[in-house]
C-alpha positions in Angstrom: -169.9 -52.2 4.5 -170.0 -51.7 7.8 -172.8 -52.9 10.5 -173.3 -52.2 13.5 -173.4 -54.3 16.2 -176.9 -55.2 17.4 -177.8 -53.1 21.3 -179.4 -56.5 22.1 -176.5 -58.4 21.2 -176.2 -61.4 18.2 -176.5 -65.1 18.3 -175.1 -67.6 15.6 -175.6 -71.0 17.1 -178.9 -72.8 16.6 -182.9 -71.4 17.4 -183.4 -74.5 19.2 -181.3 -72.9 22.1 -184.0 -71.2 22.6 -186.9 -72.9 23.0 -185.5 -75.9 24.6 -187.5 -75.7 28.0 -189.1 -73.4 29.9 -186.9 -72.6 32.1 -183.8 -72.0 29.7 -181.6 -69.0 30.4 -181.5 -68.3 26.9 -184.8 -68.0 26.3 -185.7 -66.0 29.6 -183.0 -63.4 28.8 -184.9 -62.9 25.3 -187.9 -62.7 26.8 -186.7 -59.5 29.3 -184.9 -58.0 26.4 -188.4 -57.8 24.4 -190.3 -56.6 27.6 -187.5 -54.4 27.8 -188.1 -52.8 24.4 -191.7 -52.9 24.4 -191.0 -50.1 27.3 -189.7 -47.9 24.4 -190.8 -48.8 21.1 -192.9 -50.9 19.1 -190.8 -54.5 19.2 -191.2 -57.0 16.3 -190.4 -61.2 15.1 -188.5 -60.8 11.4 -187.6 -63.7 10.0 -188.0 -66.5 7.3 -187.2 -69.7 8.8 -185.3 -72.0 6.4 -187.4 -73.5 3.3 -186.3 -76.0 1.3 -188.6 -78.6 2.4 -191.8 -76.9 1.3 -190.4 -76.2 -2.1 -191.0 -78.5 -4.8 -187.5 -77.7 -6.4 -186.1 -78.1 -2.6 -186.2 -81.3 -0.5 -190.0 -81.1 -0.4 -190.2 -82.7 3.3 -192.6 -80.3 4.5 -193.0 -80.0 8.4 -190.7 -83.6 9.2 -188.1 -82.2 7.6 -185.2 -80.4 9.5 -185.5 -77.2 7.9 -189.5 -77.5 8.5 -189.0 -78.1 12.1 -187.7 -75.2 12.0 -190.7 -73.5 11.1 -192.8 -74.5 13.7 -189.9 -73.5 16.6 -190.4 -69.9 15.0 -193.1 -70.4 15.7 -193.3 -70.9 19.1 -190.2 -68.3 20.2 -192.8 -66.1 19.0 -195.1 -67.7 20.8 -192.6 -67.9 24.1 -191.5 -64.3 23.9 -194.9 -63.1 22.2 -193.2 -59.4 20.1 -195.9 -57.0 19.7 -195.7 -57.8 16.5 -193.9 -60.5 13.8 -193.4 -61.3 10.5 -193.0 -64.7 9.1 -191.6 -65.2 5.4 -191.6 -68.8 3.6 -191.6 -70.2 0.1 -195.3 -70.5 -1.8 -195.3 -74.4 -1.2 -196.1 -73.5 2.4 -199.1 -72.2 1.2 -200.4 -73.9 -2.1 -199.3 -77.2 -1.6 -201.8 -78.6 0.0 -199.7 -81.1 2.2 -197.7 -77.7 3.5 -200.7 -75.7 3.9 -202.4 -78.2 7.1 -199.1 -77.0 8.7 -199.3 -73.6 8.0 -203.1 -73.4 9.7 -201.9 -75.1 11.8 -198.9 -72.4 12.7 -202.1 -69.7 12.6 -204.2 -71.4 14.7 -201.3 -71.6 16.7 -200.6 -67.6 17.3 -204.1 -66.7 17.1 -204.2 -69.3 20.7 -201.6 -67.0 22.1 -204.0 -63.4 20.8 -202.0 -63.0 17.6 -204.5 -61.3 14.8 -202.9 -62.3 11.2 -202.5 -61.2 7.4 -201.2 -62.9 5.2 -200.5 -62.5 1.3 -198.3 -64.2 -1.8 -196.2 -61.3 -3.0 -193.9 -62.1 -6.2 -190.4 -59.4 -6.2 -191.2 -58.2 -9.7 -194.3 -56.4 -7.9 -191.8 -54.1 -6.0 -189.5 -54.1 -8.3 -187.0 -56.3 -8.7 -185.7 -58.2 -11.5 -186.5 -61.8 -10.2 -189.2 -64.0 -10.6 -189.8 -64.7 -7.2 -193.2 -65.9 -5.1 -193.5 -65.9 -1.1 -196.0 -65.5 1.2 -195.9 -63.3 4.2 -197.9 -63.5 7.3 -198.1 -61.0 9.5 -199.4 -60.7 13.0 -200.3 -58.3 16.0 -200.7 -58.9 19.5 -204.3 -58.6 20.8 -202.7 -55.6 23.3 -201.4 -54.0 20.3 -204.6 -54.2 18.6 -206.4 -52.4 21.0 -203.3 -49.5 21.8 -202.9 -48.8 17.6 -207.1 -49.0 17.7 -206.7 -51.6 14.2 -209.8 -53.0 12.3 -210.2 -56.9 12.9 -212.3 -59.3 12.1 -212.2 -63.1 13.7 -208.7 -62.6 14.8 -207.9 -61.3 10.8 -206.3 -58.0 9.9 -208.7 -56.2 7.5 -207.2 -53.1 6.2 -203.9 -54.0 5.1 -202.5 -51.9 2.2 -200.6 -54.4 0.9 -200.7 -52.6 -2.6 -199.0 -49.5 -1.1 -195.5 -49.9 -1.9 -196.5 -52.4 -5.0 -194.7 -50.4 -8.2 -196.3 -52.7 -10.6 -198.6 -55.5 -11.6 -197.9 -58.9 -11.5 -200.0 -60.1 -14.0 -199.5 -57.1 -16.4 -195.3 -57.9 -16.2 -195.6 -61.3 -17.3 -198.4 -60.0 -20.1 -195.6 -58.3 -21.6 -193.6 -59.7 -24.6 -190.8 -60.7 -22.8 -187.8 -63.0 -24.9 -187.5 -66.0 -24.8 -184.3 -67.8 -25.9 -182.1 -66.0 -28.5 -178.7 -67.6 -29.6 -175.3 -67.5 -27.2 -173.7 -64.7 -28.3 -170.0 -64.2 -26.5 -169.5 -60.7 -25.4 -171.8 -59.2 -27.9 -174.2 -56.3 -27.1 -177.7 -56.6 -28.2 -180.4 -53.9 -28.6 -183.3 -54.2 -25.9 -186.8 -55.6 -27.2 -189.9 -53.3 -27.7 -192.3 -53.2 -25.1 -191.4 -54.8 -21.2 -190.2 -52.6 -18.8 -185.8 -52.2 -18.4 -185.9 -51.5 -15.2 -186.9 -55.5 -14.2 -183.9 -57.0 -16.5 -181.2 -58.5 -15.5 -178.2 -56.6 -17.3 -180.1 -53.3 -15.8 -179.7 -53.8 -12.6 -175.8 -55.4 -13.5 -175.1 -51.8 -14.9 -176.5 -49.8 -11.9 -174.3 -51.6 -9.3 -171.7 -51.7 -11.9 -171.3 -55.5 -10.9 -167.9 -55.9 -13.2 -166.2 -53.4 -10.4 -168.4 -54.8 -7.4 -165.6 -56.1 -5.0 -167.6 -59.0 -5.3 -167.1 -59.6 -8.9 -164.6 -61.8 -9.1 -166.2 -64.7 -6.8 -168.1 -66.9 -9.0 -167.4 -70.6 -9.4 -165.1 -71.8 -12.1 -166.0 -74.6 -14.9 -164.0 -77.1 -14.4 -165.1 -79.3 -16.9 -168.4 -78.7 -19.2 -167.5 -75.8 -20.5 -169.4 -76.7 -23.6 -172.3 -76.2 -21.9 -171.4 -72.7 -21.1 -170.3 -71.2 -24.6 -173.8 -73.3 -26.5 -176.8 -72.8 -24.5 -178.6 -70.2 -25.6 -179.5 -66.9 -23.7 -182.5 -67.4 -21.8 -183.1 -71.2 -21.5 -184.1 -71.9 -18.4 -186.4 -74.5 -18.7 -183.8 -77.2 -16.4 -183.6 -76.7 -12.9 -179.6 -77.4 -13.4 -177.8 -74.7 -15.6 -180.6 -72.2 -16.4 -178.4 -69.6 -18.9 -180.6 -65.7 -17.5 -180.9 -63.4 -21.1 -180.4 -59.8 -19.6 -183.6 -58.4 -21.1 -185.2 -60.8 -18.9 -186.7 -60.9 -15.0 -184.2 -63.7 -13.6 -185.7 -66.7 -12.3 -186.2 -67.1 -8.6 -182.4 -66.3 -6.9 -182.2 -70.4 -5.5 -177.9 -71.4 -4.9 -178.4 -74.6 -4.1 -179.7 -77.5 -4.8 -177.5 -78.0 -8.0 -179.3 -74.9 -9.0 -176.6 -73.2 -11.5 -177.3 -69.8 -13.0 -175.3 -69.2 -16.1 -174.2 -65.4 -17.7 -176.1 -64.1 -20.5 -172.8 -63.3 -22.6 -169.8 -65.3 -21.3 -169.1 -68.6 -20.5 -168.7 -68.6 -16.8 -172.1 -69.0 -14.2 -172.4 -65.9 -13.2 -170.7 -64.0 -9.8 -171.4 -63.2 -6.2 -171.6 -59.5 -7.8 -174.3 -60.6 -10.2 -176.3 -62.1 -7.4 -176.4 -59.9 -5.2 -177.7 -57.8 -8.0 -180.9 -59.6 -9.1 -181.4 -59.5 -5.2 -182.3 -55.7 -5.6 -179.3 -55.3 -3.0 -177.6 -51.6 -2.9 -173.8 -51.1 -4.8 -172.6 -51.1 -1.3 -173.3 -53.9 0.3 -170.6 -55.9 -0.2 -169.8 -59.6 1.1 -166.7 -60.5 3.2 -163.9 -61.2 0.8 -163.0 -64.3 3.4 -166.7 -65.9 3.3 -166.1 -69.5 0.6 -167.5 -69.4 -2.8 -170.3 -72.4 -1.7 -171.0 -70.0 1.2 -171.6 -66.1 -0.3 -173.9 -68.1 -2.9 -176.0 -69.7 -0.3 -176.0 -66.5 1.8 -177.5 -64.0 -1.1 -179.8 -66.9 -2.5 -181.2 -67.4 0.8 -182.2 -63.9 1.6 -185.3 -61.6 0.6 -185.3 -59.1 -2.2 -184.2 -56.0 -0.6 -186.8 -54.5 -2.2 -189.4 -56.6 -1.7 -188.3 -56.3 2.4 -188.4 -52.5 2.2 -191.8 -52.2 0.8 -193.4 -55.2 3.4 -191.6 -52.7 6.1 -192.6 -49.6 4.6 -196.5 -51.2 4.4 -196.0 -51.9 7.6 -194.8 -49.3 9.1 -197.5 -46.5 7.6 -199.8 -49.5 8.6 -199.3 -48.5 11.8 -198.9 -44.5 11.6 -201.8 -44.4 9.4 -204.2 -45.8 13.0 -201.9 -43.3 15.1 -200.2 -40.8 13.3 -198.5 -39.2 16.6 -195.9 -42.5 17.1 
């Protein structure tokens, strides 16, 4: 689908270009654009710096890793440009691992020093209706000026009444307690009935049918097995125990869509990896979302895996919107 060029332009190079020196021309231009935007509307920074350095499944190098340092850079960019609000997204390892949690608290302290009041929650894409078990920490901050002008409820720098659950469709504990199928012997291209007691809308097959992945423009974008076809033909449907070569189950939600560091998701009932179209559906993107055909397969799957499930992102955005309008119906 075509995307209009951003009103204020875009930058496809390293984010460090913006924060390298107080008199950096790019930084000054960004600050000027933020100030201009503030005159007409609320301005926010929304982003999720690359996160494998905080992930157990990734490099787990923490704040000192190449990608881990980008989280600090993102924080500094917010503090320098001072938007009205920001959203920071990252893996749960940054939130729950003691070593990484200390770094996360340092980031929050830096935001507080620059006048931001915050709220945070560990969310899961399943709660918003995506067919994927994907935990992410979401940190949202509003500047003190906006807190005052919008009359937001704050105590000791914490936002009190943010309605985190207002756009969630499901309760995570209830989802996990359902009788989801475990593993099923692999049967090539054989239909199987949906088990009783599960939520069809959270299954891989439901989203593949919803997006008509077989006829999607990205349907033929998948890695061809050069060797090891035996494992594609013998691994049980739903066997996701090992990090590499996880065979999805059609009647269950997918594990986290992470297509790097040797993560391989296999089609439930065909002897191949899943296609880009199928991966996009697992990320709950609408069927009209299409990747350019000139993307390499590596870049295509990295792009998909680095994204946030669409329905989760949309749900969090709608929650922020509703929260602001709840306190300020005239906006």
